[in-house]
C-alpha positions, 0 to 999 in steps of 0.5 A: 508645625508652622503656627499662626494665630489661625491654628494656635488653638490646635498647636496649644493643645498639641503642645500641652499634651506633649510637654509632660511626656517629653524628655527635653525641649530645644529652643531657638528665636529669630529677631528684628536685630542684634545690636544697635551699633559696634559700640554695643556689640559683644567683645572678648574683652567684656567683663560678664557685667559689661556683656550683660549690659550689652545683651540687656540693651539688645533685648529691650531694643529689638523684637522677636518674630519667631520662636521655635520649640522642638520637643524630644521624647525617647521611644523604646524599640526593643533593645534600642530606641530613638528620639521622636521630635515634635517641632513647633514654629511659632510666628509671634507678634506683640498684642496691640488690641487690648487695654491700650497696650501697644508695644514698640521695638526697633529693627536693623536693615541687615536683620530684616534683609537676612530674614527676607533672604531666608524666605521669611514672610513679613505679611504672615508675621504682621497679619497672622502672628500669634499675639503675646502678653506677659501673664502678669500684665494680663492678670493686672488688666483683668483685675483693673477692668473688673475694679473699674466696672464694678465700682459705684464711687467716683474715682477721678478728680477732674482738673480745673479745665474740666470742672464745668464739663463734669458738672454739665455731665452730672446735670445731663445724667440727672435729667436723662434719668427722669426723662423717657429717652432710652439713650443719651449720646456724648460726642467726646473730644478726647480720651480724658473726657471719655474717662470723666464720663465713664466715671460719672456714669459709674456712680449710678446703678441704673445707668450703663454705657456702650462705646461708639465711634468717637462717642459714648452711649448711655442707657438705662436699666434696672440694677439687675439688668445693669449687673448682667450688663457689667458681667457681660462686659467683664466676660468679653474683656477677659476673653480679649485678654485671653486672646492677647495673652496668646503665645505666652501660654506656651512659655508658661507651660515650658517653664512649669514643666521644669524640663531641660531646655537645649539651645545653641549660643542661647544666652540672648534667646533666654534673655529675650524669652524672659523679657518678652514673656515674663518680666523686665530684665533687672539691672543686676547680672546676679539678679537676672541669673536668679530670675533665669534659674527660676524661669528655666532651671535646666539649660544646656548650650550646645555651643558651650559643649563644643567649645569646651570639648577640644576633641569635638572642636578639632574633629569638626573645626567649627561650633557654628550650628549651620555647619556642624548640624548637617555633618552630624546628621549625615553621620547619624540619621537613624536616632531621631524621627519626626512624630507622624503628625509633624512629618509633612510640615517640617520646612528643613530650612535653616533660620526658620526658628522651628527647624533650627530648634529641631537641629539644635536638639538633634545636635545635642543628641548626636554630640552625646553619641560621639564615642569618647569625645564628650564627657557623659557626666552631663551635669558639667554642661548644665546651666553653662551658657556660652559667652566668650568674655575676659572672664571665660567662655561661659556664664554659670547660672546655678541657683546655689551660687547666687546671693540675692 
């Protein structure tokens, strides 16, 4: 299912209904870039701390354009069964229409060229991308706006240059209250003056404001009418915040489900998910490992499974998803089926995040079916994310080893 802001409500309902019943989810992302320069590219000579510093810089620099999540559910069929797949391809674009939020990110020409080569629709991304806002940010915006709208005391001390401006506003408001004029309009030079006018009006329980282009309109009403007006403004603002929160609700559901999440070479994807939708990345690698374990407690990296299993690597000669996934699919196409409502919308295009998420989960299932190749003690692969460094080929993200 290709998801934009136009059909996000439907997708959110589908995802909410399916996440509780599924056995595991697979995750993939497409980004606006990977590394700023050769200096910040990963090297096998990196220590784990050096690798994290490079990945953190990448995540804080570049944006995410698509998030693919595919849910897999086992369906018993007599003595056997199959996995049913529900792939979602979420086109995401950071929120920029509420609370002064205006996120920035960089891009690399090579990354954009790669996306274009794989038929990525940039207009759809910008104009129809699902907005997202961290849950903590959304909650803070709601709380702060409610505080500002319901207070009845002055809270802004004007600087010296605006002392006379505030005094003039107060005089004008006092005269306006006594007059028969229904409204008072202020043409304002900048956002600071707008803030000072809002602050002055807030101290009067019979005055309200309406935003106008380049101006504020002050109007009169009874205390009860002003209370209704404020309640309406709070409701309207909270609705805007809900819209801006957008895609983050999907990530919140995924995290709350505590279901296993499968990825392929997934460390960068997980760091992006944490930074874009939850919180800033901490400087400490130990702390970020703790944060990841709290965020998504069960992670399995198919690249690590392949690289740590000599028989599989020797049999297929690669750990690249592009190369191994189609081969495994040809060897076993019967064990996975698309959910009936998702069959028509599957793109079958590699490097679309939704389809890559499907292929990642399908690869995981098929790897486990290789006779004698994979150690079926699957816990040995849990929370070992592939990262070839001077210290080994994986990060071991286990809560019980952390000392915070």
